[in-house]
C-alpha positions in Angstrom: 16.2 2.3 -91.6 16.2 -1.9 -90.3 14.3 -2.0 -86.9 15.4 -5.2 -85.0 18.3 -6.7 -83.8 19.8 -8.6 -87.1 22.8 -9.4 -88.1 24.2 -10.2 -91.7 25.7 -13.1 -92.3 28.8 -13.2 -94.2 30.2 -16.4 -95.3 33.2 -15.7 -92.7 30.4 -15.6 -89.9 28.6 -18.8 -91.5 31.3 -21.0 -91.1 31.9 -20.1 -87.9 28.2 -20.7 -87.2 29.0 -24.0 -88.1 31.8 -24.3 -86.7 30.2 -24.4 -83.5 26.9 -26.8 -84.0 27.3 -30.4 -83.9 29.6 -31.3 -87.1 28.0 -33.5 -89.3 29.1 -37.6 -89.4 31.5 -38.3 -91.3 28.5 -40.3 -93.6 26.6 -36.9 -93.7 29.3 -34.9 -95.0 29.5 -37.9 -97.7 26.1 -37.5 -99.0 25.9 -33.7 -98.8 29.6 -33.6 -101.4 28.3 -36.5 -103.2 24.6 -34.1 -103.8 27.4 -31.2 -104.5 29.4 -33.0 -106.9 26.2 -36.1 -108.6 23.2 -33.2 -109.1 25.4 -29.7 -109.1 22.0 -28.0 -110.8 19.7 -29.4 -108.6 22.2 -29.4 -104.9 19.9 -26.1 -103.6 16.8 -28.5 -103.4 19.0 -30.1 -100.6 18.6 -28.7 -97.2 21.2 -25.9 -95.4 23.9 -28.3 -93.7 23.0 -26.0 -90.5 19.4 -27.8 -90.3 20.7 -32.0 -89.9 21.6 -30.6 -86.5 18.8 -28.4 -86.2 15.8 -31.2 -87.1 18.4 -34.0 -84.9 16.8 -31.3 -82.1 13.9 -30.7 -82.7 13.4 -34.7 -82.9 14.7 -35.7 -79.7 13.9 -31.9 -77.7 9.9 -33.5 -78.3 10.6 -37.0 -78.1 9.9 -37.9 -81.3 8.4 -41.2 -82.5 6.9 -40.8 -85.4 8.2 -38.1 -87.7 7.2 -37.6 -91.8 8.4 -35.7 -94.0 7.4 -34.4 -97.3 9.7 -34.1 -100.3 13.3 -36.2 -98.7 15.7 -35.4 -102.3 19.1 -37.0 -101.3 18.4 -37.9 -98.2 20.0 -35.4 -95.7 17.5 -34.8 -94.2 15.9 -37.6 -93.0 19.2 -39.2 -92.0 19.8 -36.5 -90.0 16.3 -36.6 -88.3 16.3 -40.7 -88.5 19.4 -40.5 -86.6 18.0 -39.0 -83.6 15.0 -41.3 -83.5 14.7 -44.0 -80.7 15.4 -47.6 -82.1 11.7 -48.5 -82.7 10.9 -45.0 -84.4 9.9 -44.5 -87.8 10.5 -41.8 -90.4 8.4 -42.2 -93.9 9.3 -40.0 -96.5 7.9 -38.7 -99.3 9.1 -38.3 -102.4 8.9 -38.8 -106.7 12.1 -40.1 -107.2 14.0 -42.8 -106.8 17.1 -41.2 -109.0 17.5 -39.4 -106.0 16.5 -40.9 -103.2 18.8 -43.8 -104.1 21.5 -41.7 -102.5 19.8 -41.1 -99.5 19.1 -45.2 -99.2 22.9 -46.3 -99.8 23.5 -43.3 -96.8 20.7 -44.2 -94.6 22.1 -48.1 -95.0 25.9 -47.2 -94.1 24.3 -44.8 -90.8 22.4 -47.7 -89.6 19.2 -46.2 -89.4 17.4 -48.0 -92.3 15.4 -49.8 -90.9 13.8 -46.4 -88.9 13.4 -44.5 -92.6 9.9 -45.8 -94.7 10.0 -45.1 -97.9 7.1 -43.9 -100.1 8.1 -43.3 -103.8 4.9 -41.8 -104.5 2.8 -38.6 -104.9 2.8 -36.9 -101.1 -0.5 -36.1 -101.5 -1.4 -39.4 -102.0 0.8 -41.2 -99.4 -0.4 -38.7 -96.5 -4.2 -39.5 -97.6 -3.9 -43.3 -96.8 -2.3 -41.7 -93.1 -4.7 -43.0 -90.4 -7.0 -39.8 -90.0 -7.0 -39.4 -85.9 -3.6 -37.2 -84.3 -0.6 -39.4 -84.6 2.6 -38.0 -86.5 5.2 -36.3 -83.4 6.9 -33.8 -86.2 6.7 -33.4 -89.6 9.3 -31.9 -92.4 7.9 -30.0 -95.1 10.0 -29.1 -98.1 8.8 -30.1 -100.9 6.3 -28.2 -104.2 6.2 -24.7 -103.1 2.6 -25.4 -105.2 1.2 -28.1 -102.9 2.3 -26.1 -99.4 -1.4 -25.7 -98.2 -2.5 -29.0 -99.4 0.5 -31.0 -97.8 -0.3 -28.8 -94.1 -3.9 -29.8 -94.9 -3.6 -33.1 -94.1 -1.0 -32.5 -91.9 -1.9 -30.7 -89.3 -4.9 -32.9 -88.6 -2.2 -35.5 -88.3 0.1 -34.1 -86.1 -0.4 -35.2 -81.9 -1.4 -32.0 -79.6 2.6 -31.0 -79.2 3.7 -31.9 -82.4 6.0 -29.8 -84.6 5.6 -29.1 -88.2 9.1 -27.3 -89.4 8.7 -26.4 -92.9 11.5 -25.4 -95.2 11.6 -22.2 -97.8 9.7 -19.8 -95.9 11.7 -16.6 -97.1 12.2 -18.3 -101.3 15.1 -16.6 -101.3 14.1 -13.0 -99.9 11.0 -13.2 -102.9 8.2 -13.4 -100.4 8.6 -9.3 -99.9 7.9 -8.9 -104.1 4.5 -8.3 -104.3 4.3 -9.1 -107.9 5.2 -12.4 -106.8 4.4 -15.7 -109.1 4.3 -18.8 -109.2 6.5 -20.8 -106.6 6.8 -17.9 -104.6 3.7 -16.1 -105.0 2.5 -20.0 -103.6 5.1 -19.9 -99.9 3.6 -16.5 -99.5 -0.2 -18.2 -99.4 1.4 -20.9 -97.5 2.9 -18.0 -94.8 -0.7 -16.0 -94.7 -2.5 -19.7 -94.2 -0.1 -20.9 -91.5 -0.3 -17.4 -89.5 -3.6 -17.5 -89.4 -4.3 -21.2 -88.6 -6.0 -21.5 -84.9 -4.8 -25.2 -84.9 -1.6 -24.4 -84.5 1.2 -22.0 -82.8 3.8 -20.7 -84.8 7.3 -18.9 -85.0 9.1 -17.6 -88.9 12.9 -18.0 -88.2 15.4 -16.5 -90.9 17.8 -19.9 -90.6 19.3 -20.5 -94.3 16.4 -20.2 -96.4 13.3 -19.3 -94.0 12.5 -22.1 -91.2 8.7 -21.5 -89.3 8.1 -24.5 -87.1 5.0 -24.8 -85.4 3.4 -26.5 -82.1 0.0 -28.4 -82.8 -2.2 -26.9 -80.0 
């Protein structure tokens, strides 16, 4: 018997959810469709459609002016957050693929937010470790290689300002986090979830949004 008041998300209900969220603008929509058309085998790496408006909402809610994204792919999530930044805000986007992020660069230009996004093509841990060590980040979005989630977390948390928000994607990892025999990326996500839940520096909630989303506030 399932406890709580969980609603199964059917295709019809998912369409209803999207219809009652802020719609994607033409640039966002084109980027989503281009990702599926050009990179069909990788398109599942793109943040879910409903996460774009949610990330923008969270950026506005926290009054973010300095955002760090770990894992940019084709740039949908970065576009959504950058559009929520003030004109003088900055989003540092960390990725290792010039090929994938090229789609994002084109979309950011079309949306008029390219000047707010600082794309850094390098291993994300190198980029994070090169940042100032004091708390200065308002919001971070973590959506990269799962085996490095804990190292990314440990670089981000000390740099988050009090009240700053870390948003982590794929924390349910297609449901495999409940598998006692989980290995590889699934096992890494399980270890990360336990690490986050035990971290006294952060207040965290794990939500059943898309493939699982954890919101963590710096205490």
